[in-house]
C-alpha positions in Angstrom: 38.4 -45.3 -57.1 41.6 -46.9 -55.9 41.2 -48.9 -52.8 43.0 -47.2 -49.7 43.4 -50.5 -47.6 42.9 -54.1 -47.9 40.9 -56.0 -45.3 40.7 -59.6 -44.7 37.8 -61.0 -42.7 37.6 -64.8 -41.4 34.1 -65.8 -40.6 31.0 -64.7 -42.5 28.9 -64.7 -39.4 27.1 -61.7 -37.7 30.4 -59.9 -36.7 31.9 -60.4 -40.0 28.7 -59.0 -41.8 28.9 -55.7 -39.5 32.5 -55.3 -40.3 31.6 -55.3 -44.2 29.0 -52.7 -43.4 31.1 -50.4 -41.1 34.6 -50.6 -43.0 35.1 -47.9 -45.7 33.5 -48.4 -49.2 36.7 -48.1 -50.9 38.3 -50.8 -49.0 39.1 -53.9 -50.8 37.5 -56.8 -48.8 38.3 -60.6 -48.9 35.9 -62.7 -46.7 36.8 -66.3 -46.1 34.3 -68.8 -44.8 33.9 -72.5 -45.2 30.1 -72.0 -45.7 29.2 -71.4 -49.3 25.6 -70.7 -48.0 26.9 -67.7 -45.9 29.2 -66.4 -48.5 26.1 -66.0 -51.0 24.6 -63.3 -48.8 27.7 -61.0 -49.6 27.3 -60.8 -53.3 25.5 -57.5 -53.2 28.7 -56.0 -52.0 31.0 -55.0 -55.0 34.0 -54.4 -52.8 33.9 -57.8 -51.4 35.6 -61.0 -52.9 34.3 -64.2 -51.1 36.5 -67.2 -50.7 35.2 -70.4 -49.6 37.5 -72.7 -47.5 39.4 -73.3 -44.3 41.1 -70.0 -43.3 43.8 -71.9 -41.1 45.1 -73.4 -44.3 48.0 -71.4 -45.7 47.0 -72.0 -49.4 43.4 -70.7 -48.7 44.7 -67.6 -46.9 47.0 -67.0 -49.9 44.0 -66.7 -52.2 43.2 -63.4 -50.5 46.7 -62.1 -51.2 47.5 -60.8 -48.0 50.3 -58.1 -47.6 52.2 -56.6 -44.7 49.8 -53.6 -44.9 46.7 -55.6 -44.8 44.3 -55.6 -41.9 43.0 -59.1 -40.9 39.9 -59.5 -38.7 39.6 -63.2 -37.2 35.9 -63.3 -36.3 35.2 -67.0 -36.3 33.7 -68.8 -33.4 36.4 -71.3 -33.4 39.4 -70.1 -31.1 41.9 -72.5 -32.5 40.9 -71.4 -36.2 41.4 -67.8 -35.4 44.8 -68.3 -33.6 46.3 -70.6 -36.5 44.9 -68.1 -39.1 46.6 -65.4 -37.2 49.9 -67.2 -36.8 50.1 -67.9 -40.5 49.1 -64.2 -41.4 52.1 -63.0 -39.2 54.7 -65.8 -40.0 54.2 -66.2 -43.6 52.5 -63.0 -44.8 53.9 -60.5 -42.3 50.7 -59.1 -41.9 51.2 -56.2 -38.8 47.5 -55.6 -38.1 45.7 -58.6 -36.7 42.5 -58.3 -34.9 41.3 -61.6 -33.3 38.1 -62.4 -31.2 38.7 -65.2 -28.8 36.1 -66.7 -26.5 39.0 -67.6 -24.2 41.4 -64.7 -24.4 43.8 -66.3 -21.8 45.1 -68.8 -24.3 46.0 -66.5 -27.1 48.7 -68.7 -28.6 51.1 -67.2 -30.6 49.1 -64.0 -30.9 50.3 -60.7 -29.1 48.0 -59.3 -26.4 47.2 -56.2 -28.4 45.8 -58.5 -31.3 43.1 -60.2 -29.1 39.9 -59.0 -28.1 38.1 -60.3 -25.0 34.4 -60.5 -26.5 32.9 -61.0 -23.0 34.9 -58.1 -21.6 33.7 -55.8 -24.5 30.1 -56.9 -24.0 30.1 -56.4 -20.3 31.7 -52.9 -20.6 29.0 -51.9 -23.4 26.3 -53.2 -21.2 27.6 -51.0 -18.3 28.1 -48.0 -20.3 24.5 -48.3 -21.6 23.5 -47.9 -17.7 26.2 -45.2 -17.0 25.7 -43.3 -20.1 29.5 -43.1 -20.3 31.9 -44.7 -22.6 35.6 -45.0 -22.1 38.5 -45.3 -24.4 41.7 -45.5 -22.3 45.4 -45.5 -23.0 45.1 -42.8 -25.7 48.4 -40.8 -26.6 51.2 -43.0 -25.0 48.9 -43.9 -22.0 48.6 -40.1 -21.1 45.3 -39.6 -22.5 41.6 -40.7 -22.6 38.4 -40.5 -24.7 35.2 -40.5 -23.1 31.5 -40.4 -24.5 29.0 -39.5 -22.1 25.2 -38.6 -22.3 24.0 -35.4 -20.7 21.3 -36.0 -18.3 18.3 -33.6 -17.9 19.3 -32.8 -14.4 22.9 -31.6 -15.5 23.9 -28.2 -14.7 25.7 -28.1 -18.1 22.2 -28.1 -20.0 21.8 -24.9 -21.7 25.4 -23.9 -21.2 27.5 -22.6 -24.2 30.7 -24.6 -24.4 33.0 -21.5 -23.9 31.5 -21.4 -20.3 33.2 -24.7 -19.5 36.7 -23.1 -20.0 38.4 -26.3 -20.4 42.0 -26.8 -19.3 43.8 -30.3 -20.2 40.7 -31.5 -21.9 38.1 -30.5 -24.7 34.8 -31.5 -26.2 35.8 -33.1 -29.3 32.3 -33.8 -30.7 28.7 -33.5 -30.1 26.1 -36.0 -31.4 22.6 -34.7 -31.3 19.5 -36.5 -33.1 21.8 -38.8 -34.9 23.8 -35.9 -36.4 27.3 -35.0 -35.7 28.0 -31.3 -34.6 31.6 -30.1 -34.7 31.8 -28.1 -31.4 32.8 -24.5 -31.1 32.3 -22.0 -28.3 28.9 -21.0 -29.0 27.3 -24.4 -29.1 24.5 -24.7 -26.5 24.5 -28.2 -24.7 21.3 -30.0 -24.6 19.8 -32.9 -22.6 20.4 -36.3 -24.3 23.4 -34.9 -26.2 26.1 -37.5 -26.6 29.4 -35.8 -26.3 32.9 -36.9 -26.8 35.6 -35.7 -24.3 39.4 -36.0 -24.6 41.9 -35.2 -22.0 43.9 -36.2 -19.1 42.2 -38.9 -17.3 42.3 -37.3 -13.8 40.9 -34.0 -15.1 38.1 -35.9 -17.0 36.6 -37.5 -13.8 35.4 -34.4 -12.3 34.3 -32.8 -15.7 32.4 -35.8 -16.8 30.6 -35.9 -13.4 29.7 -32.1 -13.9 28.6 -32.4 -17.5 26.9 -35.5 -17.4 24.9 -34.6 -14.1 23.0 -36.6 -11.7 25.8 -37.0 -9.1 26.5 -35.3 -5.9 29.2 -32.6 -6.6 28.7 -29.2 -4.9 31.0 -27.3 -4.5 33.7 -29.3 -6.4 32.5 -28.3 -9.8 33.6 -24.7 -9.0 36.4 -25.6 -6.6 37.1 -27.6 -3.6 37.3 -25.1 -0.8 34.8 -22.7 1.0 36.4 -19.3 1.1 35.6 -16.4 3.6 37.1 -13.1 4.1 35.9 -11.6 7.5 33.2 -13.5 9.5 31.9 -13.3 13.1 32.3 -16.6 15.3 28.7 -17.6 14.9 29.1 -17.2 11.0 32.3 -19.3 11.1 30.2 -22.0 12.7 27.8 -22.0 9.8 30.7 -22.1 7.4 32.1 -25.1 9.3 28.6 -26.8 9.1 28.6 -26.2 5.4 32.0 -28.0 5.0 31.1 -30.8 7.2 27.9 -31.6 5.1 29.1 -31.1 1.5 31.9 -32.3 -0.5 34.1 -29.3 0.1 37.5 -30.1 1.3 38.1 -27.1 3.8 37.2 -23.6 4.6 39.9 -21.1 3.8 40.3 -17.5 5.2 41.1 -15.1 2.2 43.1 -11.8 2.6 41.0 -8.7 2.6 43.3 -6.7 0.5 42.8 -9.3 -2.5 39.3 -8.2 -2.6 39.6 -4.5 -2.1 37.5 -3.2 -4.8 39.3 0.3 -4.8 42.5 -1.5 -5.8 41.6 -4.9 -7.5 39.8 -5.3 -10.8 37.2 -8.0 -11.3 39.5 -10.2 -13.3 42.0 -10.1 -10.4 39.3 -11.1 -7.9 38.3 -14.0 -10.2 42.0 -15.2 -10.4 42.3 -15.2 -6.7 39.2 -17.3 -6.3 40.7 -19.6 -8.9 44.1 -19.7 -7.4 42.6 -20.6 -3.8 40.3 -23.3 -5.4 37.5 -21.6 -3.7 34.1 -23.4 -4.9 31.8 -21.2 -2.7 32.6 -17.6 -1.5 31.0 -16.6 1.8 30.0 -13.0 2.4 29.2 -11.3 5.6 25.4 -10.2 5.8 25.3 -6.3 5.6 22.5 -3.9 5.1 22.0 -2.7 1.5 23.2 1.0 0.9 21.0 3.8 0.2 22.3 4.4 -3.3 22.1 0.7 -4.3 18.5 0.5 -3.0 17.3 3.2 -5.3 19.2 1.9 -8.3 22.1 4.6 -8.5 25.1 2.0 -8.0 25.9 -1.7 -7.1 26.7 -2.4 -3.5 30.3 -3.6 -2.7 28.9 -7.1 -1.8 27.1 -7.4 -5.2 30.2 -6.4 -7.0 32.1 -9.0 -5.1 29.4 -11.7 -5.9 29.6 -10.7 -9.8 33.5 -10.6 -9.7 33.7 -14.0 -7.9 31.8 -16.1 -10.7 31.2 -18.9 -8.1 28.2 -19.6 -5.8 27.9 -17.0 -3.0 26.8 -17.9 0.4 25.5 -15.4 3.1 25.2 -17.0 6.5 22.2 -15.9 8.6 22.2 -18.5 11.3 19.4 -20.9 10.1 21.4 -24.2 10.2 21.0 -27.0 9.9 19.3 -26.8 6.4 16.4 -29.3 6.2 14.0 -27.1 4.3 15.2 -25.6 1.2 13.3 -23.0 -1.0 14.5 -22.8 -4.5 13.3 -19.4 -6.2 13.7 -19.4 -10.1 12.2 -16.8 -12.3 13.1 -17.8 -15.8 13.0 -21.2 -17.6 16.4 -20.5 -19.4 18.2 -20.6 -16.1 16.1 -23.1 -14.2 18.2 -26.2 -14.9 21.7 -24.8 -13.7 20.2 -23.6 -10.4 17.7 -26.5 -10.0 20.8 -29.0 -10.4 22.5 -27.1 -7.5 19.5 -27.2 -5.3 18.9 -30.9 -5.9 22.5 -31.9 -5.1 22.3 -29.8 -1.8 18.9 -31.4 -1.0 20.7 -34.8 -1.1 23.8 -33.8 0.8 21.7 -32.3 3.8 18.9 -34.9 3.4 16.5 -32.0 3.3 13.1 -31.0 1.6 12.9 -29.0 -1.5 10.2 -26.5 -2.6 10.4 -24.4 -5.9 9.0 -20.8 -6.0 8.1 -18.8 -9.1 6.6 -15.3 -8.7 4.5 -13.8 -11.6 5.2 -10.2 -11.5 2.3 -7.5 -11.9 3.8 -6.5 -15.2 4.1 -10.0 -16.7 2.1 -10.3 -20.0 0.2 -13.6 -20.8 3.2 -15.3 -22.2 5.7 -14.4 -19.6 3.1 -15.4 -16.9 2.5 -18.7 -18.8 6.4 -19.4 -19.1 6.7 -18.7 -15.4 4.1 -21.3 -14.6 6.0 -23.9 -16.5 9.1 -23.6 -14.3 7.9 -25.6 -11.3 7.4 -28.5 -13.7 10.7 -28.2 -15.2 12.4 -28.2 -11.9 10.4 -31.1 -10.6 11.3 -33.4 -13.6 14.8 -32.6 -12.7 14.4 -33.5 -9.1 12.4 -36.6 -9.9 15.2 -37.8 -12.0 17.4 -37.9 -8.9 14.6 -39.4 -6.9 13.5 -36.4 -5.1 9.8 -35.0 -5.0 9.3 -31.5 -4.4 6.7 -29.0 -3.5 5.8 -26.4 -6.0 4.4 -22.7 -5.3 3.6 -20.1 -7.9 2.7 -16.8 -6.3 1.9 -13.2 -7.8 3.5 -9.9 -6.6 6.6 -8.1 -6.2 9.3 -11.0 -6.6 11.7 -9.3 -4.0 8.8 -9.2 -1.3 7.3 -12.5 -2.0 10.6 -14.4 -2.0 11.4 -12.9 1.5 7.8 -13.6 2.6 8.1 -17.5 1.6 11.8 -17.8 2.7 10.8 -16.9 6.4 9.3 -20.4 6.6 12.7 -22.2 5.3 16.4 -22.8 6.5 18.1 -22.1 3.2 17.1 -20.1 0.2 18.8 -20.8 -3.2 18.5 -18.4 -6.2 20.5 -17.6 -9.2 22.5 -14.3 -10.2 23.8 -13.2 -13.6 26.6 -10.7 -14.4 24.4 -9.1 -17.2 21.5 -8.2 -14.6 20.9 -4.3 -14.2 20.0 -2.6 -11.2 17.8 0.5 -11.7 14.9 2.2 -9.6 12.3 1.0 -12.1 13.6 -2.6 -12.5 15.7 -3.5 -9.5 18.1 -6.4 -9.5 16.4 -8.9 -7.4 19.5 -10.8 -6.4 21.2 -7.7 -5.3 18.5 -6.7 -2.9 18.1 -10.3 -1.6 21.8 -10.4 -1.0 21.5 -7.9 1.7 18.1 -8.9 3.2 16.6 -12.4 3.6 15.1 -14.2 6.7 17.4 -17.0 6.2 20.9 -18.2 5.0 21.1 -17.7 1.2 23.1 -19.3 -1.6 23.4 -17.4 -5.0 24.3 -19.5 -8.0 25.7 -18.0 -11.2 23.6 -18.6 -14.2 26.1 -17.5 -16.9 29.2 -18.9 -15.4 28.5 -22.2 -14.1 31.9 -23.5 -14.6 35.2 -21.7 -14.6 
């Protein structure tokens, strides 16, 4: 096979060896070093020509037959040798691609700034990336783009989410690395804990997207929107909204126009668009009793329709501020991570305690009961990864009744909701019933739209 490129490597040390390993096998490589002993270890590479001599000598470098299209890598431990070799390659052989490692990059000689790698800076950044689980490549696309590699933590709300639910704008997921394999992403790919993913896009947008996908940071409600929005509230309810704004990362509370949420004239998509336009990260709905038709499963209530159309967390104030005791009610393993991540986030922001509640229904079979009993452990692992210990409760009975019973001892109840949930007389929608009747303030977190 004809070689695509020619590479010239100066220095047969550890870095030179790694370069030989990672460069494409169909490249023609010339390796220059003054030590014959070091060069002997490269005899097993058929595409490598070894040259023994001083690379800062024009005659020695000429043996590698450098061309303007060659790539020359200067990896010797001697800065002066590297700089002189780079000067000769540019001045006499017109080599355009020179990559030079310098121990003291402030003294680069005739080399351009773009030719020089500050090895100490690279190592420090790599060490920082190991801890932060994030890698950044800046200045991409005329300085208007950025590449970031992040590792998804187990506490991330993105775990278990299909990529299409992220709905990226001005950014995208370019690659997923899982168990040493590359996954070319598409909308149906499900994100998992410990995935390494490559993000590409506008640096200003990537800051918030990275934090949301990686997890482990205080965000709520900014991963959905910066504002707390409400339609019509009493003064006491507004005080609770103000407390919510003051004690979270929300920018402000905004009063929304009632006509924009009129279900008789607005479609769900129009309501969702209004929420997006107003940058609402949490929608506040006024407490109201459940209508008779909704109670018996004939229809959905107006409040429930607004909750489903908003696609963001929905808060119902019931006067139980400050929130110092939080109860998290989760009934399925599949959605536990998303809701638990929000609960842990708020627990830290409010400096509150957190308790998880799982209810085994009378109709649960053995496998379903076993799965429900595993949920508290799953939530506990997420909380512990954020430095929080939780109390765990597993109860048996009617989930609606049991959640209300336990919630009476807490300031804030958090549970999930799904647009796909059905409400019938035989299988009532738990979130809809609790939307209208709980003994404390309640936050409903979307399972299947954790991000717009």
